[in-house]
N, C-alpha and C positions, 0 to 999 in steps of 0.2 A: 546560595548565592556565589559564585566563583571569586575566590581569595584573590588578591591582590598580587599579581606576579610581576617578578621584576623584574629583567632583563638574559639574567642570569637562566632562572629557572625557566624563562620560554626558550633560551637559545639550548636548555637541554635536551627539549622537545622533536629539533631539526639537527641535533649534535654539533652546530659550531656556533660559538659565542662572537655577537660583535665587541667590538674592538669601544667602539661609546654608543650611549642611547638612542637607540633605533626606533622610531615609530611607525617606518615601513617593516622593520621584522615583525613586530605586534602581529600587521595586519600579514602577514606571508604567516605567519604561525595561525592565525584564526583561522587563515584560509585552509590550510591545511585540516586542521579539525576540523573544519566545517565540510569539505571535502571527504573526509572519513569516512565521518555520520552519513553523509549521504550514500554513499558506496556501501553501508554496512542494513543503509533504507531497503536502495535495493538489494541485494542481492535476501533478505527477508522478502521481500513482495515476489521476489521469483522463486525463491524456495515454497514459498505457500503457494502459489499458482501451480507449480510444478506438483507438485505433492497433491492440488486439488483436483487436475487431471490426471492424475496416473490412479487417482482414489474411482474417479465416475469410471474410466476405463476398466478399471477392476471388478468395478459392478456391475457393468456390461454386462462382460464378460463371464461372469459369473449367473447372471441370469440368464443366458444364454447357454449355457453349459448345464443350468438346472431344469432348460427346455419351455422358457418363458420368450416367447414369439411377441413381433409386433401388435399382430390384432388380439393376441389378449391384453396387452399390455395398455393400448391406445387411450381408451376412460379413466384409466387409474394417472394416466398422463395429461389428458386435458385438465382432468377434475385439481392434478396440482400445479398446471396452468395458471387455472382462478382462482386457487387459492394464493398465490401467489402474485397474482396481480391485484388482488382484495387487498392483499397484504401492505404491497407498495402504495398504492391508492390511500390505503388508512394513514400510512406513516407519514406519507408526503400531507394529508390535507390535517394532520394532525398537527404539525409544524405553524399553521399558516398560511393566506395566498402569498405573505411578501416569500414565504421561504420557499414554496416551491416553485415563483414566477426568479427565484435567485438560482435554483437548480437547475428548471427546465432551461435560464439562458446560459449557465455554466455549461450544461451538456451541450445546446447547440455549439458553443464555441469550442468542445473538448475536451473542456477543463473538468472533472469527474468531482 
């Protein structure tokens, strides 16, 4: 749990101490801390996404370099899609019907 901070310790986070105790100042400090945490999380998600897409691109380029064509890879891709769909179905149904309905409603609203 976070230790009790006084206004001077909080002011050190912003660089300018208040002259009198100010509850609004604490809210500003916590807002900045929260914004920094959100930015960090967004950067991590962005780096993870860029890395995943770069890896996929490298795998496809390497497969084409070794002579793998779409006609040869099509049965494997179709099997992978069916296995992935079965995994997703099993993962969603193990949580029970309430969780499945909740996730489907969230997906329809655009919140994953």
